[in-house]
N, C-alpha and C positions, 0 to 999 in steps of 0.2 A: 037426332041427338048426336052431339059431337062425341067422338071416341075419346076415351081417357088416355092420357099421355103420361109417360114416366119422364118428367122433366128434372134434370139435375143441373147443379151449378158446378163450376170448375174450381180448381185450386191452383196455387202458384206452382205446384209441382207437375202440372199437366196442362198442355195447351188444348183447350176445349175444342177448338175448331181446326186442329192441325190437319185433319184429313181433308178439310174443305179448302184450305189455303196453303199452309206450309207444306203439307204432305203431297201436294200436286206439283211442287217444284223439285228440281234435281237437288241432290245433296249439296252441290256446289252453289246453287242459287240460294238455298236455305242458309248456308254459311255466310254468303255475301250479304244477304238481307239482314242477318243479325249483326254483321260487322259494321253496317252503315247506320245503325241505330245509335242515337245519342241519348244516354240515360239521363232522365230528369226526375226529380221528385217534387211533389206538391202537397200542401196541406189540404184540409177539407174545404169544400166550397170555393174552389178555384176554377174559373172558366178557362177551358183549354181553347175553345173557339166558339164564336157565335154564328148562327145561321146568317147567311148573306155576306159574311166576311170573305175577303179574298183568300184563297187557299195558301197556307204557308207550308203545309206538308201533312203527313199522316202520323198517327200515334198508335203504338201497340201497348195495350195494358199488360203490365208485367206483375203488378201487385195492386191491391185496392179495388175500388169500385168507382165507376163513372156513370153519371146519369145522362142519358141522351134524350133530348126533348125538342119539340117544335112549339112556336108561339103564333098567336094571331095578332092582328093589328090593334085589337082592343085590350091587349095585355093578358089574355088567357093563355095558359100553357098546358100542353099535353105531353106527359112523359112517355116515351116509347119503350125504353128498356133500361136496365142497369148493365153496363158493360163490365165484364170481369176478365180475369187473366186469359190472355190469348185473343181477346177481341181486338179488332182493328177499327180505328176511328178516322174518318176523313179520307177513306180510300178512294171513293169515286172522284172527289174534288181534287185530290193529289194526282190521280191518273189522267183526268180529262181537263184539268185547269178550270174547273167551274167553282163558283162560290159554294161554301159549306151550306148544306141544306138542313142541317140540324145544329143544335147547341149542345156542347159537351161540357159537363161540370163535375169535378170530383165530389164524391159524397163523403169520403174519408181520406186520410193521407194515402197517397198513391205513388207508385213508381211506374214510369212509362218509358217507352223507347220512342224517340222522335226521329222522323226521317224527313229532311227537307225535300220540297217538291222537285227541285232541280236534281238533287241527289237520287231521288226515286226515278226520275226520267232516265238518268244515266244507268241505273240498275236495270230498268226495263230494256234499254238498248243492249246491255250485256247479256240479258237473259230473257229473250222474247218468249220462251216457253212459260213464263210466269203469267202471260195474258189469260190463258184458260183458268188459272187459279183465281185471278181477279174477277173474271166473269162469274165463276161459281160463288165467290164470296159476296158479290153484289146481288146475285140471285137469292142467296140465303138471307141477306138483309131485307130484300123486298118481301120475301116470304114472311119474315118476322113482322114487318110493318102490316102486311095484310092480315096476319093473325091477330095483331093488336086491334086493328080496325074492326075485324069480325067480332071480337069480344065486345068492343064498345057499342057496335051497332046492333048486334044480334042477341047478345046476352040480355035477357029481359029484366033482370033484377040486379041491384047493387050487390047482394050476397053472392050471386053467381060470379060477377066480375071480380069481387075481392077474393073469393075462394080460388079462382083461377090464378090470380096474381100471386097469392101466397104459395100455391103449389109450384108455380114457375120459379119462385125465388128459393124454394126450400132445398135443403140437402137431405136426401133420403138415407135412412139407415138400412143397409141391405139385410140386416139380420131381423129387423122388425118392420112393422107397418108405420112406425113413427118417423117424423122428420123435423128439422129445425130451420128457423129463419132468423138471421140477425135483424132486429127490429128497432131501428133508431130514427127512422124518418118521422116527421110530424104528420099528423093525420091529414092536414091540408096537402102535404106533398104526396102522400099516398093517393089522395083523391085525384091528383093530376095524372095518375096512371090509368084510372078507370072512369074519368069524367064524372066524378061525384064530389059533393061538397064535403067539407071537414065534418059537419054534423052527421052526414050520412055514414061516413067512414067510422066515426066514433060509435054511432048507434049499432052499426053492423058488427063491429068488433065486440061490443058488449054482448050482443046476441050470440055470437060464436063462442064467447067465453062462458056464457050461461049454459049453453048446450054442450060444453066440454069439448068443442071442436078445436080449441086452442088453449094454451096455458102460457102465461107470461112469467118469465124468470129473469128479472132485470132487463137487459137489452136483448135477451134471447126469447123468441117465441117458439114454443114447441107445439107441433101438430101431433097429438097422441095417435090418431089414426088417419093416415093419408087417404084410405079408402072412404072413410066417413066424409071427409072434406070434398073428395072427388064427387061424391053423391050429391053434394050441394052445388058444386061447380057445373056439373053436366046433367042436372035434372031437367 
């Protein structure tokens, strides 16, 4: 049985993966990296890049949320994660001049920092110490993908998969066992994260609600007891 994890989301006041990427660079490199970012804003449902597109550069999520996904030749789509503040999109493609291997699309209005690929190459020439940080960030991304595939392949039931997803998305209240999730995706879109149909997601959410594992309050989903939902996810 998998161990239970304390998964938290970030906020715009904190770079969630700073220790993995930004924190491994010198203060001068960090300042330089921020200075070459071009701030851009997008509304919801805007595609930043498509898989197999030629790399234009990388994006740093400053505010908002971005869905990262891959597709198949028959049109099916698997969502890998929701990128939030501090996440870097398109890093491997910008660093190694390879086509984007995923699709990135804003879920809500978002603010991003864009760095052109050529500008990024000049940054690396000025700060070669950034390469270990890139390696660690790419390794973290690979670990995330492996965890997603493990959930899809080894979690035997839809409730397990959905419970893990809600826990991963949730913001924990340090004072209680409760946590909350902003819940505005369609059931079909949620199914793309766990390899399930819209009907299965709808049915599973109804079951969770019936057993008081979740409570809906407008666009906010509350998990009254994180422990109780973890029992479903890792049973």
